[in-house]
C-alpha positions as CSV (number, residue, x, y, z in Angstrom):
1,X,66.3,87.4,85.7
2,X,64.2,89.7,83.5
3,X,64.7,89.7,79.8
4,X,66.6,92.6,78.3
5,X,65.4,93.6,74.9
6,X,67.9,95.7,73.0
7,X,68.7,97.8,76.0
8,X,71.9,98.3,77.7
9,X,71.6,98.4,81.5
10,X,74.8,99.9,83.0
11,X,75.7,98.1,86.2
12,X,78.9,100.1,87.1
13,X,81.5,102.3,85.7
14,X,84.9,103.5,87.1
15,X,88.1,105.2,85.8
16,X,90.4,103.1,83.8
17,X,93.0,105.8,83.5
18,X,93.0,109.6,83.2
19,X,91.2,109.5,79.8
20,X,89.1,106.3,79.8
21,X,86.2,104.8,81.8
22,X,85.4,101.1,82.2
23,X,81.7,100.2,82.1
24,X,80.1,97.0,83.1
25,X,76.6,96.5,81.6
26,X,74.0,93.8,80.8
27,X,72.6,93.8,77.3
28,X,71.0,91.5,74.7
29,X,73.2,90.4,71.9
30,X,71.6,88.3,69.1
31,X,68.9,87.3,71.5
32,X,71.2,86.2,74.3
33,X,71.8,88.1,77.6
34,X,75.5,89.1,77.8
35,X,77.8,91.0,80.1
36,X,79.6,93.8,78.3
37,X,82.8,95.2,79.8
38,X,83.8,98.2,77.6
39,X,86.2,101.1,77.7
40,X,84.6,104.5,77.0
41,X,85.7,108.1,76.8
42,X,83.8,111.2,78.1
43,X,82.9,113.7,75.4
44,X,80.9,116.9,75.7
45,X,77.8,115.0,74.4
46,X,78.3,112.1,77.0
47,X,80.0,108.8,77.3
48,X,81.2,107.2,74.0
49,X,82.0,103.5,74.2
50,X,84.9,102.3,72.2
51,X,85.6,98.9,70.5
52,X,88.0,98.0,73.4
53,X,86.4,95.5,75.7
54,X,84.9,92.1,76.0
55,X,81.4,90.7,75.8
56,X,80.6,87.3,77.4
57,X,77.6,85.2,77.9
58,X,76.0,85.5,81.4
59,X,76.7,81.7,81.8
60,X,80.5,82.4,81.5
61,X,80.4,85.1,84.2
62,X,81.2,82.8,87.2
63,X,84.2,81.4,85.4
64,X,85.4,85.0,84.6
65,X,85.0,86.0,88.2
66,X,87.0,82.9,89.4
67,X,89.8,83.8,86.9
68,X,89.9,87.4,88.1
69,X,89.9,86.2,91.7
70,X,92.8,83.9,91.0
71,X,94.7,86.8,89.3
72,X,94.1,89.0,92.4
73,X,95.2,86.2,94.7
74,X,98.3,85.7,92.6
75,X,99.1,89.4,92.7
76,X,98.6,89.5,96.5
77,X,101.0,86.5,96.8
78,X,103.6,88.2,94.6
79,X,103.2,91.4,96.6
80,X,103.8,89.5,99.8
81,X,106.8,87.7,98.4
82,X,108.3,91.0,97.1
83,X,107.8,92.6,100.5
84,X,109.5,89.6,102.1
85,X,112.4,89.9,99.7
86,X,112.7,93.6,100.3
87,X,112.7,93.1,104.1
88,X,115.5,90.5,103.7
89,X,117.5,92.9,101.6
90,X,117.1,95.6,104.2
91,X,118.2,93.2,107.0
92,X,121.0,91.7,104.9
93,X,119.6,88.2,105.3
94,X,119.8,87.3,101.6
95,X,123.5,88.1,101.4
96,X,125.9,85.1,101.2
97,X,128.7,85.6,103.7
98,X,132.1,86.2,102.1
99,X,134.8,83.6,102.8
100,X,136.7,85.8,105.2
101,X,133.6,86.5,107.2
102,X,133.2,82.8,108.1
103,X,136.8,81.4,108.0
104,X,140.0,82.7,109.4
105,X,142.4,84.1,106.9
106,X,144.7,81.4,105.7
107,X,142.0,78.7,106.2
108,X,144.0,76.7,108.7
109,X,143.4,78.8,111.8
110,X,146.3,81.2,111.3
111,X,145.3,84.8,111.1
112,X,148.4,85.8,109.1
113,X,149.9,82.9,107.0
114,X,153.1,84.8,106.1
């Protein structure tokens, strides 16, 4: 990888919300190549980066990617479980039967014990 001297090389940017943009960049920080993920806001004079974000050493990037992938996998699993639970609710499968739905009234086979 080529050495980056005091420059910020933007890799990507995308909307964070209606007001902010997330940027991913490579830059040198105290002589070490780092990945900088930062929030920014668009102003009339261009993109202004905020203090909100993280800066990590390039060597830590694979671990961060693994953690983000685990988070995504967990969310997908939770989404699948939530969908399954909703389907059960719609079909009435999660409902415990009430006693009179499974046993005759009176409990001894008599429909009317009086």
